[in-house]
Backbone as JSON Lines, residues from 0, in Angstrom:
{"i":0,"aa":"M","n":[-57.14,26.13,-107.93],"ca":[-56.39,25.09,-107.9],"c":[-56.41,23.95,-106.7]}
{"i":1,"aa":"A","n":[-56.25,24.28,-105.35],"ca":[-56.63,23.15,-104.62],"c":[-57.28,22.72,-104.58]}
{"i":2,"aa":"R","n":[-58.8,23.03,-104.84],"ca":[-60.05,22.02,-105.08],"c":[-60.07,21.07,-106.04]}
{"i":3,"aa":"L","n":[-59.2,21.61,-107.42],"ca":[-59.21,20.65,-108.2],"c":[-58.17,19.65,-107.75]}
{"i":4,"aa":"A","n":[-57.1,20.03,-107.37],"ca":[-56.04,18.81,-106.73],"c":[-56.79,17.9,-105.77]}
{"i":5,"aa":"R","n":[-57.56,18.8,-104.7],"ca":[-58.66,17.67,-103.95],"c":[-59.34,16.62,-105.13]}
{"i":6,"aa":"I","n":[-60.05,17.3,-105.61],"ca":[-60.72,16.61,-106.45],"c":[-60.07,15.33,-107.07]}
{"i":7,"aa":"C","n":[-59.31,15.68,-107.28],"ca":[-57.99,14.39,-108.23],"c":[-57.85,13.42,-107.46]}
{"i":8,"aa":"G","n":[-57.28,13.82,-106.23],"ca":[-57.0,13.24,-105.04],"c":[-58.19,11.95,-104.95]}
{"i":9,"aa":"H","n":[-59.73,12.83,-104.66],"ca":[-60.4,11.65,-104.52],"c":[-60.84,10.98,-105.49]}
{"i":10,"aa":"W","n":[-60.63,11.19,-106.68],"ca":[-61.06,10.6,-107.66],"c":[-60.1,9.3,-107.9]}
{"i":11,"aa":"F","n":[-58.81,9.32,-107.67],"ca":[-57.82,8.15,-107.6],"c":[-58.3,7.2,-106.41]}
{"i":12,"aa":"T","n":[-58.26,7.77,-105.12],"ca":[-58.65,6.95,-104.09],"c":[-59.87,6.28,-104.19]}
{"i":13,"aa":"T","n":[-59.65,4.81,-104.28],"ca":[-60.81,4.12,-104.26],"c":[-61.13,3.1,-103.2]}
{"i":14,"aa":"H","n":[-62.29,2.25,-103.55],"ca":[-62.55,1.11,-102.47],"c":[-61.36,0.18,-101.93]}
{"i":15,"aa":"R","n":[-60.75,0.12,-103.45],"ca":[-59.66,-0.88,-103.08],"c":[-58.44,-0.25,-102.42]}
{"i":16,"aa":"A","n":[-58.07,1.22,-102.13],"ca":[-57.39,1.39,-101.43],"c":[-58.05,1.33,-100.09]}
{"i":17,"aa":"V","n":[-59.32,1.4,-99.35],"ca":[-59.6,0.92,-98.17],"c":[-59.13,-0.55,-98.0]}
{"i":18,"aa":"H","n":[-59.42,-1.59,-98.87],"ca":[-59.21,-2.75,-98.65],"c":[-57.97,-3.29,-98.59]}
{"i":19,"aa":"R","n":[-57.09,-2.19,-99.33],"ca":[-55.57,-2.45,-99.09],"c":[-54.99,-1.88,-97.91]}
{"i":20,"aa":"H","n":[-55.75,-1.18,-97.24],"ca":[-55.2,-0.31,-95.85],"c":[-55.71,-1.14,-94.64]}
{"i":21,"aa":"F","n":[-56.94,-1.99,-95.13],"ca":[-57.78,-2.36,-94.24],"c":[-58.04,-3.63,-94.71]}
{"i":22,"aa":"P","n":[-57.34,-4.69,-94.77],"ca":[-57.84,-6.31,-95.0],"c":[-58.67,-6.7,-94.03]}
{"i":23,"aa":"A","n":[-59.53,-8.05,-93.89],"ca":[-60.38,-8.26,-93.26],"c":[-59.66,-8.52,-91.68]}
{"i":24,"aa":"A","n":[-58.2,-8.75,-91.69],"ca":[-57.54,-9.2,-90.38],"c":[-57.9,-7.95,-89.66]}
{"i":25,"aa":"S","n":[-57.37,-6.85,-90.52],"ca":[-57.32,-5.64,-89.63],"c":[-58.54,-5.2,-89.16]}
{"i":26,"aa":"L","n":[-59.58,-5.05,-90.28],"ca":[-61.19,-5.02,-89.52],"c":[-61.44,-5.46,-88.24]}
{"i":27,"aa":"Q","n":[-61.12,-6.83,-88.45],"ca":[-61.43,-7.69,-86.84],"c":[-60.65,-7.23,-85.97]}
{"i":28,"aa":"R","n":[-59.32,-6.89,-86.0],"ca":[-58.49,-6.81,-85.08],"c":[-59.14,-5.32,-84.58]}
{"i":29,"aa":"I","n":[-59.49,-4.26,-85.37],"ca":[-60.26,-2.96,-84.91],"c":[-61.37,-3.06,-84.15]}
{"i":30,"aa":"E","n":[-61.99,-4.44,-84.62],"ca":[-63.4,-4.94,-83.72],"c":[-63.34,-5.09,-82.62]}
{"i":31,"aa":"R","n":[-61.98,-5.9,-82.28],"ca":[-61.76,-6.71,-81.3],"c":[-61.03,-5.36,-80.16]}
{"i":32,"aa":"E","n":[-60.58,-4.22,-80.78],"ca":[-60.16,-3.47,-80.01],"c":[-61.34,-2.45,-79.61]}
{"i":33,"aa":"I","n":[-62.25,-2.74,-80.29],"ca":[-63.76,-1.37,-79.57],"c":[-63.95,-2.26,-78.72]}
{"i":34,"aa":"G","n":[-64.34,-3.38,-78.89],"ca":[-64.78,-4.68,-77.68],"c":[-64.04,-4.4,-76.43]}
{"i":35,"aa":"T","n":[-63.04,-4.2,-76.68],"ca":[-62.03,-4.3,-75.27],"c":[-62.18,-3.19,-74.79]}
{"i":36,"aa":"C","n":[-61.92,-2.22,-75.51],"ca":[-61.95,-0.5,-74.65],"c":[-63.34,-0.29,-74.33]}
{"i":37,"aa":"E","n":[-64.47,-0.73,-75.11],"ca":[-65.62,-0.29,-74.66],"c":[-65.55,-1.0,-72.76]}
{"i":38,"aa":"E","n":[-65.01,-2.02,-72.21],"ca":[-65.0,-2.4,-71.4],"c":[-64.35,-1.65,-70.37]}
{"i":39,"aa":"R","n":[-63.61,-0.72,-70.65],"ca":[-62.88,0.59,-69.48],"c":[-63.88,1.51,-69.42]}
{"i":40,"aa":"H","n":[-64.87,1.64,-70.03],"ca":[-65.94,3.18,-69.98],"c":[-67.43,2.68,-70.18]}
{"i":41,"aa":"S","n":[-68.23,3.79,-70.14],"ca":[-69.86,3.41,-70.86],"c":[-70.07,3.75,-71.73]}
{"i":42,"aa":"G","n":[-69.11,4.6,-72.74],"ca":[-69.1,4.85,-74.11],"c":[-69.39,4.17,-75.07]}
{"i":43,"aa":"E","n":[-69.74,4.47,-76.25],"ca":[-69.78,3.42,-77.42],"c":[-69.16,4.23,-78.59]}
{"i":44,"aa":"I","n":[-68.27,3.31,-79.09],"ca":[-67.28,3.68,-79.77],"c":[-67.48,3.2,-81.38]}
{"i":45,"aa":"R","n":[-67.85,4.24,-82.64],"ca":[-67.88,3.49,-83.52],"c":[-66.81,4.1,-84.92]}
{"i":46,"aa":"F","n":[-66.29,3.23,-85.55],"ca":[-64.75,3.43,-86.33],"c":[-65.48,3.4,-88.24]}
{"i":47,"aa":"A","n":[-65.47,4.46,-88.47],"ca":[-66.0,4.35,-90.22],"c":[-64.57,4.98,-91.18]}
{"i":48,"aa":"V","n":[-64.64,4.41,-92.38],"ca":[-63.68,4.83,-92.93],"c":[-64.39,4.78,-94.19]}
{"i":49,"aa":"E","n":[-63.98,5.82,-94.91],"ca":[-64.43,6.54,-96.64],"c":[-63.3,6.76,-97.31]}
{"i":50,"aa":"A","n":[-63.57,5.77,-98.6],"ca":[-62.47,6.16,-99.33],"c":[-62.18,7.73,-100.15]}
{"i":51,"aa":"A","n":[-63.19,7.89,-100.37],"ca":[-63.3,9.53,-101.1],"c":[-64.72,10.08,-100.85]}
{"i":52,"aa":"L","n":[-64.71,10.92,-101.18],"ca":[-66.14,11.82,-100.98],"c":[-66.22,12.19,-102.79]}
{"i":53,"aa":"H","n":[-67.89,11.97,-102.81],"ca":[-68.66,12.35,-104.63],"c":[-67.64,13.71,-104.81]}
{"i":54,"aa":"P","n":[-67.47,14.07,-106.28],"ca":[-67.12,14.66,-106.76],"c":[-67.99,16.32,-106.39]}
{"i":55,"aa":"A","n":[-69.54,15.95,-106.41],"ca":[-70.24,17.06,-106.19],"c":[-70.06,17.31,-104.59]}
{"i":56,"aa":"Q","n":[-69.92,16.26,-103.73],"ca":[-69.42,16.79,-102.35],"c":[-68.38,17.78,-102.61]}
{"i":57,"aa":"L","n":[-67.51,17.87,-103.17],"ca":[-65.86,18.29,-103.08],"c":[-66.51,19.74,-103.75]}
{"i":58,"aa":"W","n":[-67.42,19.57,-104.72],"ca":[-67.33,20.92,-105.85],"c":[-68.02,21.66,-104.69]}
{"i":59,"aa":"R","n":[-68.97,21.77,-104.08],"ca":[-69.39,22.52,-102.98],"c":[-68.68,22.64,-101.64]}
{"i":60,"aa":"G","n":[-67.81,21.93,-101.32],"ca":[-66.8,22.7,-100.52],"c":[-67.0,21.77,-99.19]}
{"i":61,"aa":"L","n":[-67.55,20.3,-99.14],"ca":[-68.08,19.89,-97.9],"c":[-66.56,19.29,-97.28]}
{"i":62,"aa":"T","n":[-66.58,19.78,-95.92],"ca":[-65.33,19.42,-95.2],"c":[-65.29,18.21,-94.72]}
{"i":63,"aa":"P","n":[-64.48,17.73,-94.12],"ca":[-64.18,16.04,-93.55],"c":[-65.2,16.55,-92.84]}
{"i":64,"aa":"R","n":[-64.79,17.12,-91.58],"ca":[-65.64,17.67,-90.13],"c":[-67.32,17.32,-90.53]}
{"i":65,"aa":"Q","n":[-68.1,18.05,-91.78],"ca":[-69.18,17.94,-92.28],"c":[-69.48,16.82,-92.59]}
{"i":66,"aa":"R","n":[-68.56,16.16,-93.03],"ca":[-69.25,14.29,-93.63],"c":[-69.16,13.79,-92.32]}
{"i":67,"aa":"A","n":[-68.3,13.96,-91.45],"ca":[-67.99,13.09,-90.38],"c":[-69.57,13.5,-89.34]}
{"i":68,"aa":"V","n":[-70.09,14.62,-89.21],"ca":[-71.35,14.73,-88.83],"c":[-72.38,14.12,-89.41]}
{"i":69,"aa":"E","n":[-72.47,14.27,-90.8],"ca":[-73.14,13.3,-91.76],"c":[-73.28,11.7,-91.2]}
{"i":70,"aa":"V","n":[-71.99,11.46,-90.96],"ca":[-72.08,9.69,-90.93],"c":[-72.33,9.48,-89.57]}
{"i":71,"aa":"F","n":[-72.07,10.5,-88.65],"ca":[-72.79,10.47,-87.12],"c":[-74.07,9.99,-87.11]}
{"i":72,"aa":"A","n":[-74.96,11.05,-87.91],"ca":[-76.1,10.97,-88.04],"c":[-76.58,9.36,-88.92]}
{"i":73,"aa":"Q","n":[-75.75,8.74,-90.33],"ca":[-76.15,7.99,-90.75],"c":[-76.11,6.82,-90.04]}
{"i":74,"aa":"L","n":[-75.02,6.87,-89.49],"ca":[-74.89,5.28,-88.46],"c":[-75.6,5.05,-87.45]}
{"i":75,"aa":"H","n":[-76.56,6.51,-86.97],"ca":[-77.17,6.31,-85.7],"c":[-76.3,6.18,-84.29]}
{"i":76,"aa":"V","n":[-75.25,6.91,-84.44],"ca":[-74.06,7.33,-83.53],"c":[-74.83,7.7,-82.1]}
{"i":77,"aa":"W","n":[-75.71,8.77,-82.65],"ca":[-76.65,9.37,-81.81],"c":[-77.75,8.39,-80.94]}
{"i":78,"aa":"D","n":[-77.69,7.42,-81.63],"ca":[-78.89,6.28,-80.74],"c":[-78.78,5.6,-79.97]}
{"i":79,"aa":"T","n":[-78.19,5.97,-78.38],"ca":[-77.97,5.09,-77.48],"c":[-78.56,5.44,-76.41]}
{"i":80,"aa":"E","n":[-78.98,5.11,-75.3],"ca":[-79.88,5.34,-74.35],"c":[-79.51,6.86,-73.47]}
{"i":81,"aa":"H","n":[-78.1,6.9,-73.45],"ca":[-77.2,7.77,-72.65],"c":[-76.32,9.0,-73.27]}
{"i":82,"aa":"N","n":[-77.0,8.86,-74.86],"ca":[-76.22,9.79,-75.58],"c":[-74.61,9.97,-75.53]}
{"i":83,"aa":"N","n":[-74.23,8.79,-75.53],"ca":[-72.57,8.37,-75.06],"c":[-71.98,7.71,-76.39]}
{"i":84,"aa":"G","n":[-72.62,8.24,-77.59],"ca":[-71.7,7.63,-78.8],"c":[-70.41,8.11,-79.13]}
{"i":85,"aa":"V","n":[-69.52,7.77,-79.58],"ca":[-68.3,8.75,-80.33],"c":[-68.29,8.02,-81.74]}
{"i":86,"aa":"L","n":[-67.68,9.08,-82.71],"ca":[-67.75,8.35,-83.95],"c":[-66.47,8.66,-84.45]}
{"i":87,"aa":"V","n":[-65.1,7.78,-84.99],"ca":[-63.96,8.22,-85.2],"c":[-63.89,7.65,-86.72]}
{"i":88,"aa":"Y","n":[-63.91,8.83,-87.46],"ca":[-64.09,8.95,-88.86],"c":[-62.71,9.37,-89.44]}
{"i":89,"aa":"L","n":[-62.72,8.61,-90.69],"ca":[-61.46,8.6,-91.34],"c":[-61.52,8.68,-93.23]}
{"i":90,"aa":"L","n":[-61.5,9.82,-93.54],"ca":[-61.57,10.43,-94.95],"c":[-60.25,9.69,-95.52]}
{"i":91,"aa":"L","n":[-60.2,8.41,-96.16],"ca":[-58.94,7.98,-96.73],"c":[-57.99,9.07,-97.93]}
{"i":92,"aa":"A","n":[-58.6,9.53,-98.7],"ca":[-58.26,10.35,-99.73],"c":[-57.6,11.63,-99.19]}
{"i":93,"aa":"D","n":[-58.12,12.09,-97.85],"ca":[-57.12,13.52,-97.26],"c":[-56.38,12.73,-96.41]}
{"i":94,"aa":"R","n":[-56.62,11.69,-95.63],"ca":[-55.66,11.3,-94.76],"c":[-56.36,11.74,-93.31]}
{"i":95,"aa":"T","n":[-57.41,12.07,-93.41],"ca":[-57.91,13.23,-92.44],"c":[-58.63,12.54,-91.41]}
{"i":96,"aa":"V","n":[-58.71,12.36,-90.13],"ca":[-59.79,11.86,-89.08],"c":[-60.29,12.64,-88.36]}
{"i":97,"aa":"E","n":[-61.29,12.45,-87.98],"ca":[-62.47,13.37,-87.31],"c":[-63.27,12.48,-86.29]}
{"i":98,"aa":"I","n":[-63.28,13.31,-85.02],"ca":[-64.09,12.41,-83.82],"c":[-65.4,13.69,-83.63]}
{"i":99,"aa":"V","n":[-66.51,12.8,-83.6],"ca":[-67.64,13.25,-83.52],"c":[-68.15,12.57,-81.86]}
{"i":100,"aa":"A","n":[-68.14,13.29,-81.19],"ca":[-68.94,12.8,-79.73],"c":[-70.33,13.17,-79.61]}
{"i":101,"aa":"D","n":[-71.3,12.49,-79.09],"ca":[-72.63,12.89,-78.57],"c":[-72.7,13.73,-77.67]}
{"i":102,"aa":"R","n":[-73.82,14.49,-76.92],"ca":[-73.97,15.34,-76.07],"c":[-73.8,14.52,-74.52]}
{"i":103,"aa":"G","n":[-73.85,13.14,-74.82],"ca":[-73.99,12.42,-73.36],"c":[-72.51,12.28,-72.99]}
{"i":104,"aa":"V","n":[-71.75,12.68,-74.01],"ca":[-70.22,11.94,-73.44],"c":[-69.31,13.05,-72.63]}
{"i":105,"aa":"A","n":[-69.89,12.85,-71.41],"ca":[-68.93,13.99,-70.31],"c":[-69.53,15.13,-70.36]}
{"i":106,"aa":"G","n":[-70.83,15.29,-70.42],"ca":[-71.36,16.53,-70.69],"c":[-70.83,17.7,-71.43]}
{"i":107,"aa":"G","n":[-70.1,17.3,-72.48],"ca":[-69.71,18.15,-73.16],"c":[-68.55,19.07,-72.62]}
{"i":108,"aa":"R","n":[-67.86,18.22,-71.49],"ca":[-66.93,18.83,-70.36],"c":[-65.42,18.55,-71.41]}
{"i":109,"aa":"I","n":[-65.44,17.55,-72.51],"ca":[-64.21,17.36,-73.11],"c":[-63.75,18.46,-73.54]}
{"i":110,"aa":"A","n":[-62.87,19.17,-73.58],"ca":[-61.66,19.83,-74.67],"c":[-61.89,19.5,-76.25]}
{"i":111,"aa":"E","n":[-61.97,20.46,-76.74],"ca":[-62.13,20.11,-78.29],"c":[-60.11,19.21,-78.8]}
{"i":112,"aa":"G","n":[-59.32,19.88,-77.94],"ca":[-58.24,19.72,-77.81],"c":[-57.63,18.56,-77.45]}
{"i":113,"aa":"E","n":[-58.8,17.53,-76.79],"ca":[-58.05,16.09,-76.46],"c":[-58.59,15.33,-77.89]}
{"i":114,"aa":"W","n":[-59.81,15.55,-78.74],"ca":[-60.22,15.13,-79.63],"c":[-59.16,15.31,-80.73]}
{"i":115,"aa":"D","n":[-58.79,16.49,-80.5],"ca":[-57.52,16.82,-81.85],"c":[-56.5,15.83,-81.79]}
{"i":116,"aa":"A","n":[-55.92,15.96,-80.51],"ca":[-54.95,15.27,-80.06],"c":[-54.7,13.65,-80.81]}
{"i":117,"aa":"V","n":[-55.96,13.05,-80.63],"ca":[-56.31,11.82,-80.77],"c":[-56.48,11.62,-82.26]}
{"i":118,"aa":"C","n":[-56.91,12.85,-82.75],"ca":[-57.03,12.69,-84.63],"c":[-55.28,12.85,-85.29]}
{"i":119,"aa":"R","n":[-54.47,13.92,-84.47],"ca":[-53.24,14.11,-84.75],"c":[-52.41,13.2,-84.83]}
{"i":120,"aa":"L","n":[-52.62,11.79,-83.35],"ca":[-51.81,10.5,-83.56],"c":[-52.27,9.81,-84.45]}
{"i":121,"aa":"M","n":[-53.58,9.42,-84.95],"ca":[-53.89,8.41,-85.82],"c":[-53.23,9.1,-87.26]}
{"i":122,"aa":"E","n":[-53.23,10.5,-87.67],"ca":[-52.72,11.0,-88.84],"c":[-51.42,10.65,-89.02]}
{"i":123,"aa":"K","n":[-50.5,10.88,-87.87],"ca":[-48.93,10.25,-87.91],"c":[-48.78,9.17,-88.31]}
{"i":124,"aa":"Y","n":[-49.69,8.02,-87.83],"ca":[-49.34,7.0,-88.33],"c":[-49.85,6.3,-89.7]}
{"i":125,"aa":"F","n":[-51.15,7.1,-90.22],"ca":[-51.43,7.22,-91.22],"c":[-50.24,7.82,-92.54]}
{"i":126,"aa":"R","n":[-49.45,8.68,-92.3],"ca":[-48.51,9.6,-92.81],"c":[-47.14,8.53,-93.19]}
{"i":127,"aa":"D","n":[-47.12,8.1,-91.9],"ca":[-46.09,6.35,-92.02],"c":[-46.59,5.22,-92.92]}
{"i":128,"aa":"G","n":[-47.88,5.31,-92.99],"ca":[-48.59,4.1,-93.77],"c":[-48.8,3.06,-93.17]}
{"i":129,"aa":"E","n":[-49.0,3.42,-91.67],"ca":[-49.2,2.66,-90.57],"c":[-50.91,2.76,-90.31]}
{"i":130,"aa":"F","n":[-52.06,2.34,-91.35],"ca":[-53.2,2.42,-91.11],"c":[-53.92,1.29,-90.06]}
{"i":131,"aa":"E","n":[-53.68,0.09,-89.58],"ca":[-54.43,-0.58,-88.85],"c":[-53.69,-0.12,-87.27]}
{"i":132,"aa":"D","n":[-52.35,0.17,-87.01],"ca":[-51.82,0.39,-85.97],"c":[-52.35,2.0,-85.46]}
{"i":133,"aa":"G","n":[-52.66,3.01,-86.51],"ca":[-52.65,4.05,-86.02],"c":[-54.54,3.89,-85.69]}
{"i":134,"aa":"V","n":[-55.41,3.52,-86.2],"ca":[-56.77,3.14,-85.72],"c":[-56.88,2.5,-84.65]}
{"i":135,"aa":"V","n":[-55.92,1.71,-84.49],"ca":[-55.87,0.35,-83.23],"c":[-55.51,1.83,-81.95]}
{"i":136,"aa":"A","n":[-54.17,2.69,-82.44],"ca":[-53.91,3.64,-80.81],"c":[-54.98,4.54,-80.88]}
{"i":137,"aa":"G","n":[-55.75,5.22,-82.43],"ca":[-56.79,5.61,-81.91],"c":[-57.9,5.62,-80.71]}
{"i":138,"aa":"I","n":[-58.21,4.51,-81.11],"ca":[-59.38,3.62,-80.5],"c":[-58.8,3.89,-78.93]}
{"i":139,"aa":"E","n":[-57.36,3.34,-78.87],"ca":[-57.19,3.22,-77.21],"c":[-56.97,4.61,-76.72]}
{"i":140,"aa":"A","n":[-56.94,5.43,-77.64],"ca":[-56.75,7.1,-76.92],"c":[-58.02,7.62,-76.72]}
{"i":141,"aa":"V","n":[-59.18,7.36,-77.54],"ca":[-60.2,7.49,-77.25],"c":[-60.82,6.88,-75.94]}
{"i":142,"aa":"A","n":[-60.66,5.98,-75.81],"ca":[-61.28,4.96,-74.78],"c":[-60.37,5.79,-73.47]}
{"i":143,"aa":"D","n":[-59.17,6.28,-73.72],"ca":[-58.33,6.67,-72.5],"c":[-58.93,8.09,-71.75]}
{"i":144,"aa":"V","n":[-59.51,8.97,-72.97],"ca":[-60.59,10.16,-72.97],"c":[-61.55,9.57,-72.53]}
{"i":145,"aa":"L","n":[-62.24,8.84,-72.55],"ca":[-63.63,8.55,-71.9],"c":[-63.24,7.75,-70.46]}
{"i":146,"aa":"A","n":[-62.4,7.43,-70.3],"ca":[-61.97,6.79,-69.3],"c":[-61.81,7.69,-68.18]}
{"i":147,"aa":"R","n":[-61.25,8.75,-68.49],"ca":[-60.67,10.24,-67.97],"c":[-61.92,10.86,-67.76]}
{"i":148,"aa":"Y","n":[-62.71,11.04,-68.54],"ca":[-64.23,11.9,-68.28],"c":[-65.52,11.03,-68.51]}
{"i":149,"aa":"P","n":[-65.74,10.13,-67.99],"ca":[-67.02,9.19,-67.93],"c":[-68.26,9.6,-68.56]}
{"i":150,"aa":"P","n":[-68.74,9.07,-70.1],"ca":[-69.76,9.43,-70.25],"c":[-70.99,9.69,-69.34]}
{"i":151,"aa":"G","n":[-70.83,9.42,-67.93],"ca":[-71.79,9.62,-66.99],"c":[-73.22,8.81,-66.34]}
{"i":152,"aa":"A","n":[-73.29,7.38,-66.95],"ca":[-73.91,6.49,-67.2],"c":[-73.5,5.61,-66.77]}
{"i":153,"aa":"P","n":[-73.61,4.29,-66.02],"ca":[-72.96,3.36,-66.0],"c":[-73.09,2.21,-67.09]}
{"i":154,"aa":"R","n":[-71.62,1.47,-67.44],"ca":[-71.7,0.54,-68.58],"c":[-73.26,-0.75,-68.53]}
{"i":155,"aa":"T","n":[-73.69,-0.48,-69.61],"ca":[-74.75,-1.44,-70.11],"c":[-74.23,-2.03,-71.27]}
{"i":156,"aa":"A","n":[-75.69,-2.64,-71.42],"ca":[-75.4,-3.57,-72.83],"c":[-75.04,-2.75,-74.11]}
{"i":157,"aa":"N","n":[-73.95,-3.6,-74.49],"ca":[-73.39,-2.7,-76.05],"c":[-74.69,-2.61,-77.16]}
{"i":158,"aa":"E","n":[-74.45,-1.28,-77.49],"ca":[-75.66,-0.68,-77.87],"c":[-75.17,-0.5,-79.33]}
{"i":159,"aa":"L","n":[-74.18,-0.26,-79.56],"ca":[-73.88,-0.24,-81.22],"c":[-72.98,-1.02,-81.67]}
{"i":160,"aa":"P","n":[-72.83,-1.59,-82.71],"ca":[-71.73,-2.65,-83.27],"c":[-70.46,-2.16,-83.15]}
{"i":161,"aa":"D","n":[-69.61,-3.41,-82.79],"ca":[-68.5,-3.03,-82.78],"c":[-67.26,-3.12,-84.09]}
{"i":162,"aa":"A","n":[-68.14,-3.62,-85.34],"ca":[-67.49,-3.59,-86.62],"c":[-67.36,-2.5,-87.13]}
{"i":163,"aa":"P","n":[-66.1,-2.11,-87.81],"ca":[-65.95,-1.19,-88.34],"c":[-66.83,-0.64,-89.85]}
{"i":164,"aa":"V","n":[-67.14,0.29,-90.05],"ca":[-67.76,0.49,-91.5],"c":[-67.14,1.05,-92.44]}
{"i":165,"aa":"I","n":[-67.26,0.59,-93.51],"ca":[-66.54,0.91,-94.89],"c":[-67.48,1.16,-95.75]}
{"i":166,"aa":"L","n":[-67.58,2.86,-95.91],"ca":[-68.53,3.87,-96.65],"c":[-68.4,3.78,-98.12]}
């Protein structure tokens, strides 16, 4: 029953919902925030939002975490000189946030609880319908974590695009 409810929820969450919650001005604000926050540390932050999963993905039980790892690879977040990329992934149909950090981010010293706290912060905003503010707060929180646990290498060129990705 829960699987069927989830499939229905994904079926009715379309790209229109993404654009309703993230109009062009919101995406520009998020892009600026990523650029500003990346000046505080040597990490590279990407934000991706996906409206919903394909029914076949849902039927086989693909979790938001598994999908975030796929998107991490798809967007080449791992493709930085110092392996210092961090993906913030939002699956809109589930209102779920996942954070995937590359192996060079603080040498794996960041506790999962740190990333979980960022995800829960964002999800709280989303429950209140504040999607843009939730993403901005999440990006700032990721930057705070990266500033506390520097990814190891000094800041170099901006290796990954700052623009949000709509999947």
